[in-house]
N, C-alpha and C positions, 0 to 999 in steps of 0.2 A: 715475214720480212725476207727479202732476198739478200743474203749476206755478201755475195760476190759484188753486187751493185753497191751495197753499203760501203764495202771496203774501197771500191773505186772512188766513191764520193769523199771518203775520209782521207784518201791519198791526194786529193786535190783535182782529180779528174771529174770534176762536177758535171760538165756538159755531157761527157761520155756516159756517166752514170744515169743522168736524167733521160737521155735518149734510150738507153737499154731498158730502163724501167718503164718508160712509155710504151716501148714495143711489147714488153711482157704484159702490160696492162691492156693493150689493144687486143691481145690474144685471150685475155681473161678479165673482161671489163667489170665484173662484179666481185673481184677479189678485194675484200676490204683491207687486208693487210698491205697490199700493194698500193691501194689508193692512199692510205695513211702515210706509207713510206714516201711516196712521191710528193705528197702534199708537204711533208716535213722538209724534204729537200728544197722544194720550191720556196718555202718560207725562208730558208737560210740564204737563198739567192734573191730574196725579196720580190719574187713573182707572186705577190699576194692574191691577185685576182684569180689566177689559175689555181692556186692552192685552195682558196676558199671554195671554188667550184667543185674540186675533188672532194673536199671534206663534206660539202653538202650532199654529194652523192653517197659518200660513206655513211653519213648520218641516217639517211633513208634506209640503207641496207642493215645498219647495226646501230639503232638509236640509243642503246644502253652502254656503248663503249666510251669509257671516260677519256681515253686518249684522243678520241675524235673531238669531244667537247673541249678538252684542254687546248688543242691546237687551234680550234675555232676561236677560242678566247685570246690566244696569242696574236692571231691576225687582227682581231678587233682592237686589241691594245695598240698594235703597231699602226693601225689606221686611226688612232685616237678616238675610237668608239668605246669609251671606257664604261659607260653604263651597260652596254651589251656584254663587254668582257666580264664585268662584275657579276652580272646575272648568270652567265655561263659557268664561271668559276664556282659560284656558290652552290651549284647543283652537284659538284663533284668533291665537296669538302669531306665527305665520308667514304670516298672511293679509294682505290689504290693510288690515285693521283692527289691525295690529300696534301702532301708536303708541297708539291709543285703548285697546287691551287692556292694554298695559304701564302706561299712565297710571292706569287704574282699579285694576289690581293694586297699584300704588304707593299709591293712595289708601286702599285697604282695609287693606293692611299698616301704613300710617302710623296709621290709626285704631286698629289693634290693638296699636300700639306695638312692632311687629316692624320695627325700624328698619333692620337689615341688608337684609332683603328689600325693604323700601320703597325703600331707596337704589338697589338693583340695577335695579328696574323703572323708577324715576324717571329714572335715567341712560339707560336704553334709550329711554324716551319722548322725552327731551330731545335725544337724538342724531339723531332723525328729522328729515329735511329740512323737514317741515311743522310742526315743533314751534313753539309760540308762547308767549304769556303764561302760560297755565295750567301748562304743563309746567315752565317756568323757575321760576315761583312755588313750585310744589310741591317741586321739588328744593331750592330755597333754604330753604324751611321745614323740610324733613327734615334738611338739614345743620345748620341753626340749632338744631333740637331737640337735636342731638348736640353742640352748641357747637363745631362744626367751622366756625369763622367764615371762615377763609381759603378753604375749599372752597366755602362758600355765596356768597362775594362775587360771582363772575362771573355766577352765575345770578340773583342778586338785582338786579344792575345791568342785566342784559338784560331782566328782567321790568319793571323800573322804566322803562326806555327805551321799552318797548312800551305801557305804560299808566301814565304818570306821575301820574295823579290817583286811582289805585286805592288805597283805604286799607289793603288787606291787604298789598300790596307795600310801601307806605310804612312800615308798622309793621315788617315783616320786614327790609327793607333798612335801616331806621333802626337796628334792633338789631345788624345785621351791621356797619354802619359804626362804631357806637359801640365794638364789640368788635374792630375793626381799626384803632383809634386815629384815626378820622376823626370827631372829636367834634362839630364844628359841623354838618357835613352830616347826621350821624346824628340829632342833636337836632332839627334842622329837619324831618326826615322823620317822626320820632315825633310831633312837635307837629302836623304835617299830618294824620297818621292819627287823632289824638285829635279834631281839629277836624272832619274829614269824617265820622267814625264814633264819636262820643263814647260811645255806650252800649257799643260793642264794645271800644274801645281806651282810653277816657278814664282809667279807674282804673289800668290796666296802665302807661300812659305816665307817670302821676304817680309810681308806685312806682319805675319805672326811672330817671327823672330825679332822684328824691330821693336816690338812692344816692350 
């Protein structure tokens, strides 16, 4: 990975970073690290067609690299080609990308309302030593969707601890606390979610608190 270019991208100079990386890649077209780095940047700016082409080239050069497979799965998911995404992710469940693959499988199955599978993969992801906010939030949301409030509680609390100002966890944790008889704390979190993200949560919070 070219750190200078990565820093430019992180600082918001995305177009400059992509141009520089493209120039480096033109001079070294079989550099797999640069192919993956550029593809990852293009995914973030939603140039999925070009990103997919780069990853296909990278996969020919390094077919066993889990990061290539993972990013190909991300593109497939964004293009709503979920069968392909699931197939790709399944192949890297025992790689160094196991947590990321499990998390994305949980996301896909949650979107498909396949809650048993979503739960299994979300639990696998959250048990990883590097699990953080997103993994805990997702599992809390999956349990909450099933109204398994007691099971949701520790994951909601952990996510809230990691990002206390995030409206998504404020809403989820608020609902969980209300349904575990922690009414005051739950109400405060729901009101926080509505205040921070009124378009997303305002109406839902009004309905919940009116009950």
